[in-house]
N, C-alpha and C positions, 0 to 999 in steps of 0.2 A: 550662530549661523543666521545669515539674513532671512527675513521673513519671506522673501520672494522664492527662496529655495525650500523652505519648510515643507510646503504642500507637495512638491514633486518628490522630495526625499521620502516623505510619509507614504505617498502612493506606491512608490518603488518598493519600499519595505513591506507593504501590505501584499503586493503581487508576489514577492519572494516568499512571504509566509504562506500564502495560499498555495504556491506551487510545492512547498515543502509538505503541506498538509496533504495534497493529492498523492505525492510520492509515498508519504508515510502509510496512508490509507491502502495504496496499491500493494505495498510490501506486507502489510498485515493480512490482507486478502490472500496474497500468494502463500503466506505461511499457513493459513488455514487450509488452502487447497492441498498442500503437501501432506499435511496430517490426515486429511480425509482421503486422499488419493490411494493409500495402501494401509488401512487400518490393521492393527494385530488381530488375528482371529481369536475367537473365544476358545480357548484351549481347555476343554473340559474333560477330555480323556487322554490316555497315553497314546493311542493311535493317531490322533490329530496333532499332538505334540511332535511325534516322531516324523510325520508327514511334512509339518512346518520346518523342523530342523533339517530335514532332507532337502527341502526347497531352497533353505537359506544356504546350505553347503553347496548346492549347484550353483547358486547365484554367486557365491564367493570364488568358486572355481572358475567361473566364466570371468569375473572381474580379474582374477589372478592372471589368466591367459591374456586378457586384453592389456593389462599392465605390462606383462612380459613383451608382447608384441610392441607396445609403445616405447619401451626401453630399448629394444633392438633398433627401432626406427630412429629414436633419439641419438643412439650411439653412432649410426650411420651419418645422421645430420652434423653431429659434432665433428667427426672425422673430415667431412667435406668443408665444414667452417674453418677447421685448422689449416686447410690448404688455400683458403681464400686470402686475398690481399688484405692485411689487417695493419700493416705499418708502411708509412710512406714518408718519404724525405725528398725534398726538392732544393736545388741551389741553382739560381740564375746567375749568370756571369758574362763578362765581356772579354773573350780570349784574345781579340785583335784590336789593335789601336785605331785601324782604319774604318771601324764600324761603330755606329752609335748604339747606345742602350744595351741592356742585357738580354740579347735575343738567345744566347746559348744557355743550355741547362744541362743538369745531371739529375735524374729521377731515379730514386731507389724505391722499389715495391717488394715487400716481403710478407710471408705468411707467419703463422704463429711460431714456427720453428726457425725462422730466420732464413728461410729458403726463397728465392726469387731472383729478380734481375735489377740491373741498373742500366737505364736507357740514357744515352748521352747525345746531345745534339751540338754540333759546332757550326755556328752561323757566320759566314763571312759575305762580303759584298758579292762574290762570284758564285758561291755555292753553300749548301748546307749538307753536312755529313752527319749520319745517325750511327751510334755504335751501341751494341747491347753486351753486357757482360753478366754471366750467371754468378748467383750468390748461393752458397750452400753453408747453412749453419752460421749465417752472418759474415762469412768469409769469401774472398773471391781468389781463384786461382790466377786470374789475370792481374797485371798491374793496374792499380787504380790511380787516377789523377787526384790532385787535391780536392777538386770540387765533387769528384765522385765519392771520395772518402767522406767529405763532409755530408753529402746526401745520405750516405749509408749510416753515419752517426745519428743524423737526424731521424732516420727511420728505425733506430736501434730499438731492439726489444727491451721492455722495462724489465729489470731484474731485481 
């Protein structure tokens, strides 16, 4: 390493080491705070042991209820997520010889179950037409063009 770079590199390493030391000391302090936050009671007789165990059982019941509520919310979020667009396939093409570039397209958008739509746009010099075809389980009841079929293939669900 050139001598002109040695000093800045050493200084940078020192700064990183000091930052790591500060983070480590903070973690150590937080660890001590957790231990002293809720120390175990001195369980000298049977009544205090029963009271402590009853308190812990109540805490566990509360945590169990919270966990069950979170599970229910997560299940709802997962169901919403399954219906969100997750698979997309696009094909751009030129269907007419009198237009330049690939202005037309077929766009397939599917959810986790392969349900969704294909949006197609045919662009010519005079007009642009937009078509929409419904997709259920990765299949369409309507006849698909070659470009729409390719867009659906590109958006295909991994199997």
